[in-house]
TORMAR-687604 format. One record per atom (N, C-alpha, C): z, y, x. Coordinates in steps of 0.1 Angstrom, whole numbers, plus 5000, padded with zeros to 4 digits. Each point is the difference from the previous one (the first is absolute). Layout:
<tikols>
ZYX...
</tikols>
This chain:
<tikols>
525949844940498750095004499450024983499450084992499049934993499050085001498349955000499450065003498849994992499550164993499249974991498449995006499249955000498449995003499150054986499550145000498950044997498549995004499349974995498649945005498550044994499450045006498650014990499149894999500049885005499649864997501349944991499549854997501349964992500749895008501650055009500349915009500849894989500550024989500149884989499049905002499050034997498749875005499749935013500250145008500349935013500849925005501250044995501349925002499749884996499949954989499449864992498649925010499150085004499349965006500249965014500950075004500949965013500849905003500349984987501249834997499149924999499050004994498549925000499449965013500150065011500249975012498050075001499650114994499050004994499750155014500850054997499750175012501550025006499650045010501150065015500950034996500850075001501250064998500050135002498950035008499850135009499650094985499349964992499850084985501350044995500949935002501250054994500750115010499750025008500450145010501749975004500249875002501450015007500949914993499849974983501049954989500549835004499149945004500749875003500450015015499850035006501049995016501250094995500150104990501350074999500449904989499949974994500749884993500749905002499549945014500849945010501250035001500450175002500950055007501150034990501649955005501150054992500050104997500650054989500550114994499050124995498849954998498250094994499749934990500150084994498849924988498850094996499049975002498650044995499649984986500150094991499750024989498650044993498849934999499050004994499650044982499550074996500150034989498749954991499749954985498749995001499250075001498650035008499350084999499850114991499349964991500250084985500049934991501250084991500449984990499550104983500150105002499650114989498750075005498849934998498750065005499550154991500250054995500550164996500750075005500649945010500750095007499150035009499049905008499550035009498650085002499649964980499150124999500150145000501050034998500650114998500150065013500649915008500450035018498650065004498849904997498750015005499550125000500550064984499350114998500650115005501750005000500250145011500049945012499549935006500249985014500949945006500949884995501249945003499349864999499349945010499849875001501749944997499949854993500749934999501350054992500150094990501050064992501549914996499149884997500649914994500949965007499749975006501049905011500950115010499350075003501350125002501350054993499450044985501050024987500849895003499649854999500849865002501249995011499450085012501150045012501150074998499650144992500850064995501349924992499849934991500849954991500949925008499749955009500849925012500850075012499650175003500150005011501250005001501449984996501250004998500649865009499049944996500449835005499549965017499350065000499049985013500350165013500449915011500250085009498650105008499049965004499050025006499049994984498450035001499049995000499050015012499649884997498950005011498449954994499050115004498749984995499349995015499049905000498949975009499250054999499550074987498950085002500250114990500750145009501050084993498950134992499350025007499050064993499450044984500049844995499550004988501349934991501450005009500649934985501050105004500750115006500950095001500150114995498950084996499850164998501250044995500049914985501350064993501349995005500549925003501049945011500250165009498950015005500350105010500050154992499350014992500750144988500750014999500949884995501549994992500750025011499749935013501250035011499950165004499250064998499650165009500850084992500049974984501050084994501349925000500349905009501249984997500649894989498949954993500549934988500249865008499749955007499949845004500650065016500749875003500850085016499849825004499549894995499749875006498950015009500749945015499250005014498549914991498550095006498749905003499850025013499649865002499149985008498849925003498550105007498949984995499449955011498949965000499149945010499450094996498750065013499350115001498949975005498849934994498949985008498850084998500150114998499050105000500650155004499150125001500950095000500750084986500850084999500549954987499450164996500450004985499550134987500650075009498650094998500250185011500050025007500149875011499949995015498550095005498549994993498950075004499850114994500650044989500250104994499550135004499250084999500150165006500850104994500449974988500950064990501649965007500650135002500850015006501349994990499650024986501049954992500149844999498649964996500149784995500649985018499750055008500649935009501749995005500550144995501249974998500649924989499150024990500849914990499949835004499049965003499949945007501249935011500250095008501449975010501350024996500050074988501149974991500349884994499149954993499849884994500149845013499550035011500049935010501950005005500850075001501250015006500849964990499149924987501149944987499849875007499549965009500249855001500750035014501549885001500649995008500049945015498449894997500149915009498350054997499450025014498249954998499749945010499249894995499749865007498850015004499849965016498250105002499749815011498949954997499449885006499250085005499550105004499150055011500850125005499850005014500850125005499350144999498649994998498950095004499950074984500249924989500550064989501250074997501049935007501550095000499950145009499249975011499850155005498950104994499349944990499050074997500850114985501149904989500550074999500850135003501149945014500750105003499350135004498750005006498950095000499850104992499749914987499650044990500650154993501449924996501050054999500650105005500250015015500650105010501349945001500449924998501649945000500450015009501050045004501150015010501049885004500449925014500249945004501449934982500850075001500750014992500049994979498950005001499149934987499749885000499649955013499149894999501349875011500450065007500749905007500749884994500750034993500849874994499449984985498950094993499449944989498749915003499150045013498949885004500649935009499549874994500249865009498949894998499449995012499149955002499949864999499549854997500449894995498849955002500049825007499049985002499849874991499050034992499449894989499749895008499749894991499649865006499949894987499749915007499349894989501149885003500349934985501149894999499649915005500449885013499649945009500249854991501049984993499949874988498550044993499950034998498850024986499049965009499350035009499449975011499749885007501349955003500149865001500049934991500150034989500249874985498450015001499050084999498750015000499149895006499849924995498749915006499050015002499349965005498350055007499349934989498350054995500149894988499649875005499949954992500449815003498649974998498850024989499149954994498650035009500450085011498750065009500050015016499349985002500049995016499850105008500850025011500250135006498850085000499650104998498550085000500650105010498750075005500050105006499550104993500950144996499750084996501150135004499750104998500750124994500550034985501150074998500350024986500550164997499350034993500750134994500650074988501050074995500850004987500250114997501150014986500650144998498850084991500850145001499350054983499550145006501450075002500050145001499250025009498950144999499250005010499249945009499949914998499249885011499050024997499149985018498750064998498549865005500349924993499949895002498149985002499550144998498750024998499650025018501050055004499550025017500649885009500549914991500549805006498549935000499650034985498449914997499250065015499850144999498850065010500549925015501449985004500149955012499649874999500249904991499649875003498750004994499150075001498450024998499549945014501050055013499649955010500749895008500449944991501149825006499549894992499949935010499849854993501749944993500550064996501349954996500250084984501149874996500350024983500950125002500350084985501350064996500050014984501549984999500749954985499950134997499850074989500450114994500950004988501250014996501050054989500350075000499550044985500050164996499849974985500950054994500150044985498350054996500150004984498850034999499650155001501550104999499550124999500150085012499949905009499850045018499149905009499149924990499049965011499450085005498949925010499050115010499350044989499250145004499050094995498749945002499949935011498549945003500049894994498549974995499349944991499349915011499950015012498949905009501149965011500649884992501149955007498849875010501049985014498949915008501049854995499249905005500249864996501549985005500149995017501250005007501650094993499450094988501750064995500149954978500849965002500649954986501150124996499450034986500850064993500949944988501750074997500449834993500850154992499749984987501350104992500549944992500149884996501449964997500949995003501350004992501450045001500649895005500349995012500749955009501450025001501249875003501250065006500350065013501550024999499850045018500149865006500749924996499749875007498549965005499349984991498649954999499250095012500250155002499750085008500250005015501249944998501149975016499349905002499549904993499449905004498749985010499350104989498750085007500250065009500650075007500850085009499949915012500849874999500449875008498949945007498749984992499649955005498550095005500050105005499150074996500150055019499050045002500250075019500850105002499750134992501050084999499550094989501350104996500650074988498750135000499350044994499250135001500550114988500850125002500350064994499450145003499050024991498950174998500150054990500150155003500550084993499650125005500450114983499750135000500750095003500950095010500850094999500450074990500450024992499650104988501450114999501049925008501250085002500849955008501150075000501149965012500549914988499849865009500949864998499749915006501049915000499949875007499149884993499350044995498649934998499649905009500249864998499849905005501149975001500950015006501449945001500349884995499749984983500549884996499349875008498550064998499549865004500149985020500150105004500349965017501749915003501150024992501149974999499249834996499849964990499349874997499749915010499150095005499549945011500349985010501250085009501149965007500949905000500150004985501149894997499449894999498649965001499449885001499149985017500550055008499250025014498650014997499250114995499050025001499450145004499349985011499350165005499750104988500050105000499550114991499050135006499050004994498650125002500550094990499850145001500550114988499950095002499450104991500050154997501050025012499850135003500950035007501150134993501150004999501150004995500950105010500250144999501150035005501850005000499949984982500749984991500949875003499549905009500549845003500850035014501849944991499850015020499849925005499749874997499949875012498650075003500249995017498450045005499649855004498949944991499649915001499249965016499550115004499249965013500750005009501250105003501249985011501049904999500249924988500549874996498949875007498950035001499249875002499549944990500150024984500249954989498550014989499150175007498849944995499050135007499050104990499550075008499850144984500150095005499950154992498650005001499350084983498950015003500350154990498650125006500150114999499649974983500150094991499549964982498650015000499349914996498650014995498849945017501049965006499349985015499349825000498950014999499349864996499849895013499750115010499749965011501449925006500750055001501950025004500249864996499750004985500849884991498849885007498950005001499249885008500049955015500550115005500549955013501649945005501050044991501149995000499849854990499549964992499549904996499249865007499350065007500049895013500949975004500550115003500849975013501149864999500449994982500949884997499149884999498850044994499549875001499449935010499950115012499549925013501549965009500750034995501549975007501249964995499049864992501849934993501050035006500249975020501350015001500650165000499650095000500450124999500550024984498949974990500649994984501649945000499849875003501249945005501550065005499350025012501650145004500150124989499350064996500450114991500949964993499649904990500349924990501649945007500249955009501449995005501050105001499550175008500750045004500250094982499650024986499450044994501549934990500149875006501149884988501450075009500150005016501150055003500350145001499550084993500350134994500650024983499649895001500050004984501849944995500049905014501249965001501250065004499750065008501150085008500050144986499050065002500550144993499650034982498749984997499150024991500449874988501049964994500549944995500650054988500549904988500950074986501550015006500049875012502049965002499950145004499650085014500050105004499950134991499350024993499950114991501449994989500549874997501349984987500850065011500549965014500850065007500250165003498950044998500050155004500450074985499549974993499650044990501750024989500749855010501450024995501150095004499350075012500850075005499550124998499050044990499750154998501249974989500149914987500750014989501150035004501049905013501450025003500250145001499250045013500550115000499650124992499549964992500050114992500750004982500749885003501549954993501150115005499849955014501250085004500450125001498950095004499750114999500350074986499249944991500550044982501750004999500449855005501750004998500750135008499650025006500650145009500250094993
</tikols>
């Protein structure tokens, strides 16, 4: 079985970084795990070959046109097209499939509500539904996003029972096992927060004005805090650091903080949560109903309502004053990673999806 991956960020570069031990396999969405399986070949094209095609695509609102056209040229040599971020990489393919021009099965990871799902225009919603039905399998790492799409498009069980599949994404255990803690510094007492999309570092800064404890923030320059009045116990870092370096910083922290603003239905914060679980660290994070892991129920951290500074202060004090509690939360987090939220588990589930689809196509 030959499976072609199309994606909105350069998988070829990430694969090279993974080979060099610089990034974990979850950024490759199952390629590494499926490469170990007999009878499955995962193909990655160079991310961009003809820039002028992408320029044309952007003008006609078809992103990654170059990649999709190159996929069409090899469609007869592959069995399945797999798109980890399908919204940006499959529009042309879905249009052609709608008109019966291509028949190749498409498997899509869905991270947000689909195109047209929230539209009040019945024509737009109808078109969105028709395009969506071009996906032979739709994979969700969030039960609530799956449910939201079913409700928005008013889908019948016949529409989604075989097409919609829930999977548990996770982190690559081996990467975190290999990641050594920083060797040139003594163990520090600090919390750490990183990330970029819709991060709310300013709420954290306000919370730490009430605490005699260090906070380290790692943010790209475009995502740094708005506040210019930074207390002495808060350190802002905007330099570029590798995945391995940030994992080492997580390892040496008391806990990982994930603070953001919900601007749409999404699994915002999930990647960092999985990182923390893989190294056995507790988390405190903004409440997100689209993340399947209930960190409070599992005993691995605390939810905070968006922008609630005093709740941040309260929960941070709990971990500062109770190191045994922090250690127990970390132990439970690592156990949860080992038993369910890891890439080996994800890879096995993904393999079943492809096998079932392949058998269905043969019939």
